[in-house]
KEKOLFI-827990 format. One record per residue (C-alpha): x negated, y negated, z negated; residue in one letter. Coordinates in steps of 0.2 Angstrom, whole numbers, plus 5000, padded with zeros to 4 digits. Layout:
// residues N
[pt [X, Y, Z], a]
...
//
This chain:
// residues 288
[pt [4582, 4728, 4414], x]
[pt [4597, 4719, 4422], x]
[pt [4587, 4701, 4422], x]
[pt [4572, 4711, 4432], x]
[pt [4586, 4717, 4442], x]
[pt [4595, 4702, 4447], x]
[pt [4577, 4693, 4450], x]
[pt [4573, 4706, 4463], x]
[pt [4589, 4703, 4470], x]
[pt [4587, 4685, 4470], x]
[pt [4569, 4688, 4478], x]
[pt [4577, 4697, 4493], x]
[pt [4592, 4686, 4494], x]
[pt [4577, 4671, 4496], x]
[pt [4566, 4680, 4507], x]
[pt [4575, 4678, 4525], x]
[pt [4576, 4659, 4522], x]
[pt [4557, 4657, 4516], x]
[pt [4552, 4667, 4529], x]
[pt [4559, 4656, 4543], x]
[pt [4552, 4641, 4536], x]
[pt [4535, 4647, 4535], x]
[pt [4537, 4651, 4551], x]
[pt [4544, 4634, 4555], x]
[pt [4528, 4627, 4547], x]
[pt [4514, 4638, 4550], x]
[pt [4517, 4643, 4569], x]
[pt [4515, 4626, 4574], x]
[pt [4501, 4621, 4564], x]
[pt [4491, 4637, 4569], x]
[pt [4495, 4633, 4587], x]
[pt [4490, 4616, 4585], x]
[pt [4474, 4622, 4576], x]
[pt [4468, 4633, 4591], x]
[pt [4472, 4621, 4604], x]
[pt [4463, 4608, 4595], x]
[pt [4446, 4621, 4600], x]
[pt [4451, 4622, 4619], x]
[pt [4449, 4611, 4633], x]
[pt [4468, 4610, 4639], x]
[pt [4474, 4600, 4652], x]
[pt [4489, 4607, 4661], x]
[pt [4490, 4594, 4675], x]
[pt [4475, 4596, 4680], x]
[pt [4475, 4616, 4678], x]
[pt [4462, 4615, 4667], x]
[pt [4461, 4627, 4651], x]
[pt [4442, 4630, 4642], x]
[pt [4441, 4641, 4628], x]
[pt [4431, 4638, 4613], x]
[pt [4424, 4620, 4614], x]
[pt [4420, 4621, 4597], x]
[pt [4422, 4604, 4589], x]
[pt [4421, 4593, 4605], x]
[pt [4437, 4587, 4604], x]
[pt [4436, 4581, 4586], x]
[pt [4420, 4571, 4590], x]
[pt [4428, 4562, 4605], x]
[pt [4443, 4561, 4595], x]
[pt [4434, 4553, 4581], x]
[pt [4419, 4541, 4590], x]
[pt [4433, 4533, 4602], x]
[pt [4435, 4515, 4600], x]
[pt [4454, 4518, 4599], x]
[pt [4453, 4529, 4583], x]
[pt [4447, 4517, 4569], x]
[pt [4458, 4504, 4577], x]
[pt [4475, 4516, 4574], x]
[pt [4469, 4520, 4557], x]
[pt [4467, 4501, 4552], x]
[pt [4484, 4497, 4560], x]
[pt [4492, 4513, 4551], x]
[pt [4486, 4508, 4534], x]
[pt [4490, 4489, 4538], x]
[pt [4508, 4494, 4542], x]
[pt [4510, 4505, 4530], x]
[pt [4504, 4492, 4513], x]
[pt [4515, 4478, 4522], x]
[pt [4531, 4489, 4521], x]
[pt [4528, 4496, 4505], x]
[pt [4525, 4478, 4499], x]
[pt [4541, 4472, 4506], x]
[pt [4551, 4485, 4502], x]
[pt [4544, 4487, 4482], x]
[pt [4546, 4469, 4479], x]
[pt [4562, 4466, 4489], x]
[pt [4569, 4482, 4481], x]
[pt [4564, 4476, 4464], x]
[pt [4574, 4460, 4466], x]
[pt [4589, 4468, 4474], x]
[pt [4590, 4481, 4461], x]
[pt [4590, 4466, 4447], x]
[pt [4604, 4459, 4458], x]
[pt [4616, 4475, 4461], x]
[pt [4614, 4476, 4441], x]
[pt [4622, 4462, 4437], x]
[pt [4640, 4462, 4434], x]
[pt [4647, 4454, 4451], x]
[pt [4664, 4457, 4462], x]
[pt [4665, 4470, 4473], x]
[pt [4650, 4478, 4465], x]
[pt [4653, 4495, 4473], x]
[pt [4655, 4489, 4490], x]
[pt [4640, 4478, 4490], x]
[pt [4630, 4494, 4485], x]
[pt [4636, 4503, 4500], x]
[pt [4630, 4489, 4512], x]
[pt [4614, 4488, 4503], x]
[pt [4609, 4506, 4505], x]
[pt [4620, 4509, 4523], x]
[pt [4602, 4506, 4533], x]
[pt [4595, 4520, 4526], x]
[pt [4605, 4530, 4535], x]
[pt [4604, 4523, 4553], x]
[pt [4592, 4532, 4564], x]
[pt [4575, 4525, 4567], x]
[pt [4577, 4523, 4586], x]
[pt [4595, 4515, 4584], x]
[pt [4590, 4504, 4572], x]
[pt [4574, 4498, 4582], x]
[pt [4583, 4496, 4597], x]
[pt [4596, 4483, 4587], x]
[pt [4583, 4474, 4581], x]
[pt [4574, 4472, 4597], x]
[pt [4589, 4469, 4607], x]
[pt [4602, 4461, 4597], x]
[pt [4590, 4451, 4584], x]
[pt [4572, 4448, 4592], x]
[pt [4576, 4445, 4610], x]
[pt [4569, 4430, 4616], x]
[pt [4583, 4427, 4627], x]
[pt [4598, 4432, 4621], x]
[pt [4594, 4438, 4600], x]
[pt [4603, 4429, 4587], x]
[pt [4586, 4424, 4582], x]
[pt [4584, 4414, 4598], x]
[pt [4601, 4405, 4594], x]
[pt [4597, 4401, 4579], x]
[pt [4579, 4393, 4584], x]
[pt [4589, 4383, 4598], x]
[pt [4602, 4379, 4585], x]
[pt [4589, 4370, 4574], x]
[pt [4582, 4363, 4590], x]
[pt [4567, 4374, 4590], x]
[pt [4556, 4383, 4604], x]
[pt [4563, 4403, 4603], x]
[pt [4551, 4414, 4596], x]
[pt [4546, 4430, 4604], x]
[pt [4543, 4442, 4588], x]
[pt [4537, 4457, 4599], x]
[pt [4524, 4449, 4610], x]
[pt [4518, 4435, 4598], x]
[pt [4521, 4446, 4580], x]
[pt [4522, 4464, 4587], x]
[pt [4515, 4470, 4570], x]
[pt [4524, 4460, 4558], x]
[pt [4540, 4463, 4568], x]
[pt [4538, 4483, 4567], x]
[pt [4534, 4480, 4548], x]
[pt [4550, 4471, 4546], x]
[pt [4561, 4483, 4556], x]
[pt [4554, 4498, 4545], x]
[pt [4555, 4487, 4529], x]
[pt [4574, 4486, 4532], x]
[pt [4576, 4505, 4536], x]
[pt [4568, 4508, 4518], x]
[pt [4572, 4494, 4507], x]
[pt [4588, 4503, 4503], x]
[pt [4580, 4519, 4496], x]
[pt [4568, 4508, 4485], x]
[pt [4583, 4498, 4479], x]
[pt [4591, 4514, 4473], x]
[pt [4577, 4522, 4467], x]
[pt [4575, 4506, 4455], x]
[pt [4593, 4502, 4453], x]
[pt [4593, 4519, 4444], x]
[pt [4578, 4515, 4432], x]
[pt [4586, 4499, 4428], x]
[pt [4600, 4506, 4423], x]
[pt [4592, 4518, 4411], x]
[pt [4584, 4505, 4402], x]
[pt [4590, 4503, 4385], x]
[pt [4601, 4485, 4384], x]
[pt [4596, 4483, 4367], x]
[pt [4578, 4479, 4369], x]
[pt [4583, 4464, 4382], x]
[pt [4596, 4457, 4369], x]
[pt [4583, 4458, 4356], x]
[pt [4572, 4449, 4365], x]
[pt [4584, 4437, 4371], x]
[pt [4588, 4432, 4353], x]
[pt [4572, 4430, 4350], x]
[pt [4571, 4417, 4363], x]
[pt [4559, 4425, 4375], x]
[pt [4562, 4417, 4394], x]
[pt [4567, 4426, 4410], x]
[pt [4551, 4428, 4417], x]
[pt [4544, 4435, 4401], x]
[pt [4559, 4447, 4398], x]
[pt [4555, 4455, 4417], x]
[pt [4537, 4455, 4414], x]
[pt [4535, 4462, 4398], x]
[pt [4551, 4474, 4398], x]
[pt [4558, 4478, 4414], x]
[pt [4542, 4479, 4426], x]
[pt [4532, 4493, 4413], x]
[pt [4549, 4501, 4413], x]
[pt [4551, 4502, 4433], x]
[pt [4532, 4508, 4433], x]
[pt [4537, 4527, 4436], x]
[pt [4549, 4522, 4448], x]
[pt [4540, 4510, 4459], x]
[pt [4523, 4524, 4459], x]
[pt [4539, 4537, 4465], x]
[pt [4544, 4526, 4477], x]
[pt [4526, 4520, 4485], x]
[pt [4522, 4540, 4485], x]
[pt [4537, 4546, 4496], x]
[pt [4537, 4531, 4506], x]
[pt [4521, 4534, 4510], x]
[pt [4521, 4552, 4516], x]
[pt [4535, 4546, 4528], x]
[pt [4528, 4530, 4533], x]
[pt [4510, 4538, 4540], x]
[pt [4519, 4546, 4553], x]
[pt [4529, 4530, 4561], x]
[pt [4532, 4533, 4578], x]
[pt [4550, 4530, 4585], x]
[pt [4550, 4511, 4581], x]
[pt [4535, 4507, 4588], x]
[pt [4538, 4519, 4604], x]
[pt [4557, 4509, 4606], x]
[pt [4548, 4490, 4605], x]
[pt [4529, 4489, 4610], x]
[pt [4525, 4507, 4617], x]
[pt [4509, 4506, 4605], x]
[pt [4504, 4490, 4615], x]
[pt [4499, 4472, 4608], x]
[pt [4489, 4481, 4591], x]
[pt [4501, 4491, 4587], x]
[pt [4495, 4509, 4590], x]
[pt [4495, 4520, 4575], x]
[pt [4486, 4536, 4573], x]
[pt [4502, 4546, 4575], x]
[pt [4506, 4536, 4592], x]
[pt [4487, 4538, 4597], x]
[pt [4490, 4556, 4596], x]
[pt [4507, 4556, 4606], x]
[pt [4496, 4547, 4620], x]
[pt [4484, 4558, 4620], x]
[pt [4494, 4574, 4621], x]
[pt [4508, 4567, 4632], x]
[pt [4504, 4552, 4641], x]
[pt [4485, 4559, 4646], x]
[pt [4491, 4577, 4645], x]
[pt [4475, 4582, 4637], x]
[pt [4483, 4596, 4625], x]
[pt [4465, 4598, 4615], x]
[pt [4461, 4582, 4611], x]
[pt [4478, 4578, 4606], x]
[pt [4478, 4594, 4596], x]
[pt [4462, 4589, 4587], x]
[pt [4468, 4571, 4583], x]
[pt [4485, 4579, 4577], x]
[pt [4475, 4589, 4565], x]
[pt [4464, 4574, 4558], x]
[pt [4479, 4567, 4555], x]
[pt [4485, 4580, 4545], x]
[pt [4470, 4580, 4534], x]
[pt [4471, 4561, 4532], x]
[pt [4488, 4562, 4527], x]
[pt [4485, 4576, 4514], x]
[pt [4472, 4567, 4507], x]
[pt [4480, 4551, 4505], x]
[pt [4496, 4562, 4497], x]
[pt [4484, 4571, 4484], x]
[pt [4476, 4555, 4479], x]
[pt [4494, 4546, 4475], x]
[pt [4501, 4563, 4468], x]
[pt [4488, 4561, 4455], x]
[pt [4491, 4544, 4452], x]
[pt [4509, 4547, 4451], x]
[pt [4508, 4563, 4439], x]
[pt [4496, 4551, 4427], x]
[pt [4508, 4539, 4427], x]
[pt [4522, 4551, 4423], x]
[pt [4513, 4560, 4409], x]
[pt [4510, 4542, 4400], x]
//
């Protein structure tokens, strides 16, 4: 009886927070869904209710839609490739007994706590500026012509900026996985004469499989909504317009609330499809 009473009390105490969270998530989603079926352009004073799926058709059939989807996938794939490979290498390095190990780990993890807007501004003005950036001074020191990263290689530049932000997260997860590896396996392999690469590919890497899938899942969910770095650096130009940025342009720049809302719903559906697909892969991997 006391147990049932404590459960009821716990539900009562949790109810206000759950209601607020549901309202916080569902109200904007419902409003976006409703606006997606309207022709709402406030600057022109147009509001036509119930236009059906016209906004969805216009958004999907526009020339910018497929380009933005491809850009999003390329950007997410490039960032995942850099962060997973770089995270494994950094995790292996940080697992070694080095002087000042604690300080080094803090410095490696620090970029993850920098705001995306601040990070993009630092990279844009301090590193990638073709006149006063550190990279420009480095090229001049080597006798080379300064390279304008954000103009000549904008997509790669954004991938590099976002990878710098997410590399600490991947490193932390993978380092934890490496430290959970039984050292006796590595010692036995070393005593048997197994070379370093063989120990890595046959012992360490299979052990990291679960951690890698978790990193890919979590990062993909967040990376599908990249916005601040693009807004600060290229403003969606030079082939860097992702699906999220396309929705922003339709809503705020074009002031077409209905079309932008339809794009937002499409983006949510695509993100959920990818998330479900990845969660199934992760679930199968974790069950092994």
